[in-house]
TIKOLVEX-735443 format. One record per residue (C-alpha): z negated, x, y. Coordinates in steps of 0.02 Angstrom, whole numbers, padded with zeros to 5 digits, always signed. Example, Ala and Ser with C-alpha at 12.3 -4.5 7.8 and 13.67 -1.06 7.14 Angstrom:
-00390+00615-00225-00357+00684-00053
end
This chain:
-00289-00965-00030-00165-01104+00010-00087-01206-00129+00080-01223-00038+00210-01084-00025+00179-00973+00127+00299-00947+00271+00383-00775+00274+00280-00643+00366+00321-00480+00450+00270-00318+00365+00107-00239+00416+00091-00051+00438-00096-00059+00413-00197-00117+00262-00222-00304+00276-00329-00432+00188-00221-00579+00238-00040-00616+00288+00015-00564+00461+00083-00682+00591+00230-00790+00539+00399-00714+00575+00527-00795+00688+00672-00685+00635+00697-00748+00457+00878-00777+00405+00949-00923+00502+01022-01005+00347+00884-01020+00217+01003-01088+00086+01144-00959+00090+01138-00837-00056+01314-00771-00025+01389-00652-00076+01289-00681-00236+01336-00819-00357+01195-00805-00486+01020-00736-00518+00972-00651-00681+00791-00655-00738+00773-00492-00836+00620-00466-00944+00551-00367-01090+00557-00500-01226+00441-00527-01372+00434-00593-01551+00423-00780-01581+00365-00777-01762+00296-00658-01896+00469-00612-01960+00519-00557-01784+00379-00430-01757+00447-00275-01845+00630-00302-01791+00567-00326-01613+00468-00164-01620+00620-00076-01694+00716-00129-01539+00577-00068-01424+00562+00102-01511+00745+00129-01555+00790+00313-01561+00612+00375-01584+00618+00385-01774+00459+00284-01803+00443+00230-01987+00445+00043-02025+00272+00052-02105+00203+00126-01944+00282-00015-01845+00192-00141-01956+00029-00055-01909+00076-00050-01725+00118-00235-01730-00047-00293-01802-00103-00368-01637+00051-00481-01638+00002-00544-01812-00169-00595-01743-00073-00721-01637+00041-00785-01774+00174-00654-01736+00210-00739-01570+00208-00652-01402+00171-00769-01256+00301-00684-01147+00454-00787-01194+00365-00953-01164+00300-00885-00999+00475-00833-00948+00536-01008-00987+00400-01075-00871+00450-00953-00735+00633-01000-00758+00587-01183-00735+00481-01143-00581+00621-01042-00502+00751-01176-00534+00636-01310-00463+00596-01208-00308+00779-01167-00276+00831-01349-00298+00688-01415-00190+00738-01297-00050+00926-01325-00058+00969-01156-00132+01117-01181-00248+01107-01024-00355+01118-01032-00546+00981-00937-00638+01004-00857-00809+00882-00762-00920+00904-00608-01028+00785-00487-01116+00788-00302-01155+00716-00315-01331+00729-00492-01399+00829-00651-01386+00903-00702-01269+00971-00525-01262+01030-00452-01098+01206-00411-01160+01232-00588-01226+01173-00664-01062+01283-00551-00957+01431-00593-01069+01401-00779-01039+01387-00747-00852+01549-00648-00851+01637-00787-00947+01572-00911-00818+01660-00810-00684+01511-00736-00593+01561-00582-00493+01401-00539-00396+01233-00555-00485+01059-00523-00418+00929-00465-00543+00743-00505-00544+00654-00385-00662+00481-00444-00714+00400-00282-00658+00326-00267-00484+00310-00078-00468+00412+00082-00469+00415+00181-00632+00539+00232-00765+00490+00092-00886+00468-00036-00747+00629-00003-00651+00746+00137-00704+00747+00085-00887+00796-00093-00838+00938-00018-00735+00993+00087-00884+00991-00069-00993+01100-00158-00865+01223-00014-00861+01233-00010-01052+01263-00197-01063+01397-00192-00928+01482-00050-01022+01486-00158-01179+01572-00297-01083+01699-00175-01011+01734-00106-01186+01766-00285-01243+01900-00302-01110+01796-00415-00998+01772-00392-00812+01585-00361-00791+01500-00427-00634+01424-00314-00504+01234-00318-00517+01104-00282-00383+00917-00278-00416+00789-00361-00304+00665-00242-00224+00491-00212-00294+00378-00358-00249+00204-00283-00278+00153-00313-00096+00246-00475-00062+00126-00614-00006+00191-00728-00145+00130-00601-00273-00032-00552-00183-00096-00725-00138-00103-00794-00317-00192-00634-00373-00324-00658-00238-00349-00839-00289-00361-00797-00474-00487-00659-00438-00597-00781-00343-00583-00903-00488-00633-00766-00611-00785-00726-00505-00833-00910-00508-00829-00908-00699-00965-00775-00706-01148-00827-00718-01214-00861-00542-01352-00732-00560-01229-00586-00583-01085-00646-00474-01129-00553-00315-01158-00393-00414-00989-00401-00502-00868-00257-00480-00679-00267-00486-00572-00172-00611-00388-00181-00564-00289-00149-00723-00111-00095-00757-00009-00015-00895-00047+00168-00921+00105+00282-00918+00123+00470-00944+00059+00567-00793+00228+00654-00785+00313+00485-00764+00186+00432-00633+00212+00594-00536+00401+00569-00528+00399+00382-00488+00455+00338-00316+00493+00362-00180+00340+00296-00088+00292+00313+00094+00182+00466+00112+00211+00518-00068+00379+00605-00058+00488+00577-00209+00346+00541-00329+00178+00457-00349+00239+00282-00305+00172+00201-00464-00009+00241-00426+00010+00225-00237+00084+00050-00249-00052-00010-00367-00188+00061-00256-00114-00025-00104-00104-00192-00195-00282-00173-00260-00346-00133-00086-00265-00287-00009-00334-00401-00147-00508-00323-00137-00510-00343+00053-00460-00526+00040-00593-00558-00093-00723-00477+00019-00671-00589+00163-00680-00744+00055-00849-00705-00026-00939-00601+00104-00976-00471-00031-00911-00292-00020-00879-00254-00204-00844-00082-00279-00672-00077-00360-00565+00044-00458-00388+00055-00526-00396+00076-00715-00269+00077-00856-00233-00004-01023-00106-00016-01164-00078+00170-01191+00045+00200-01332+00092+00384-01322+00048+00537-01427-00130+00600-01393-00065+00771-01339+00031+00696-01192-00076+00659-01037-00073+00477-00983-00154+00392-00834-00341+00363-00854-00473+00292-00863-00440+00165-00999-00515-00007-00965-00634+00003-01113-00698+00174-01059-00715+00107-00883-00820-00041-00941-00937+00079-01032-00951+00187-00876-00985+00036-00765-01119-00026-00884-01201+00146-00885-01196+00147-00695-01290-00019-00687-01150-00141-00648-01207-00321-00668-01033-00385-00714-00848-00340-00703-00696-00443-00660-00535-00375-00736-00387-00405-00621-00219-00369-00707-00117-00331-00552+00007-00229-00655+00074-00380-00749+00175-00532-00697+00120-00646-00841-00019-00664-00971+00085-00584-01108+00025-00489-01262-00040-00336-01171-00152-00451-01070-00212-00570-01205-00242-00430-01331-00287-00274-01233-00395-00367-01108-00444-00536-01181-00473-00465-01355-00511-00279-01353-00591-00262-01181-00691-00422-01199-00755-00362-01368-00806-00196-01289-00898-00287-01150-00989-00397-01277-01041-00241-01372-01112-00170-01209-01193-00333-01157-01090-00330-00996-01032-00497-00925-00844-00495-00891-00712-00615-00831-00524-00595-00818-00413-00652-00675-00250-00738-00716-00082-00660-00677+00041-00743-00558+00145-00818-00699+00248-00966-00637+00142-00996-00482+00245-01093-00352+00205-00958-00222+00283-00826-00333+00437-00935-00359+00449-00955-00170+00432-00766-00152+00581-00740-00267+00682-00860-00162+00631-00764-00007+00684-00599-00087+00851-00673-00140+00889-00736+00035+00828-00574+00113+00944-00470+00004+01090-00590+00029+01070-00584+00218+01062-00394+00212+01223-00389+00111+01304-00498+00244+01255-00371+00378+01101-00460+00449+00928-00385+00474+00810-00516+00400+00620-00511+00403+00552-00416+00252+00385-00483+00191+00254-00354+00142+00066-00335+00152-00035-00175+00148+00007-00001+00208+00166+00043+00115+00287-00085+00186+00435-00165+00096+00515-00064-00043+00695-00003-00043+00839-00116-00096+00940+00020-00182+00857+00152-00291+00903+00326-00228+00971+00464-00339+00837+00539-00449+00717+00393-00427+00599+00373-00578+00699+00491-00691+00689+00496-00880+00683+00655-00982+00860+00619-01036+00935+00511-00898+01066+00381-00943+01188+00293-00828+01098+00163-00723+01164+00011-00630+01100-00060-00465+01067+00108-00384+01148+00266-00318+01152+00345-00492
end
């Protein structure tokens, strides 16, 4: 795949292994972000030392009544890494990459960063942005797919923070969220490249027999069934449908590049719910055992569900899954996530300009690969509902 940022492409209505023809109807002014005056990078957050682990987990699980001693047990994988999650450092790298890309391309749009569960906290960042006089803010959530935890919950967090500012007597800015980017070329292309690199790291004698396991966070099946909307899936099923579409595009591109038609499957990881509640399966470790039993020569794990190599990647895949594979005697390799890849930074710029042009009444090109097409800009009412819905910003409810 190319090292330089792509040119915007038209959407394709058919599954595609590579970008479509370059578009000629991109926004005329590629540096005008108006009416927006800032971008907010909104992420999950993570602890940055041993003393942060339990307070961080208390923030994540607030309202669930989980005892502190249980949280210490839950947080044991953080302690294996010195109590430090990689996610904050990775967000700093992405912030730098975005600022560099914007500056290099003449886009004068300040970028700020806030987290749901750890410093810098979302409310604090929005307060600073309000004090700076920002009135229209675009939000990039570090989650590529539709789901309650990956979209609606971020919108609820935004609404709660804006309510705090209003209660303080401040004028909160209006916030709009960028569309889901799971099938944007700037997200897909780095995943294809990293999958090819992971294949190259396998022993040569098993490389052609390697299978692909596309991994993402497991969620309750009830949440998966009500995620959406997605083309052809009504008001639910978008979470799985979007991942399958992304996996198919990556697998097709890998086949084109290697000349090998590899079996692939979407699998899940990082389950955290009660055993009595059905979650999406199969788990990656169970999948590795099944692949070994079926005679697979090797497996490449491709974490398409994650934007960066944070804790759920370095522990659940690089630690637990790799240990399971070693126990089985199954060669494995893991593809890198997009992280701060320049193509992803360019994709964010493209999404910003696309949304800005739309707000100004234009009809810009909307980049998307695969069969599902570009996602919606504004979440419709009832999209990805929670059991107890809260007010949500950046949508119709």
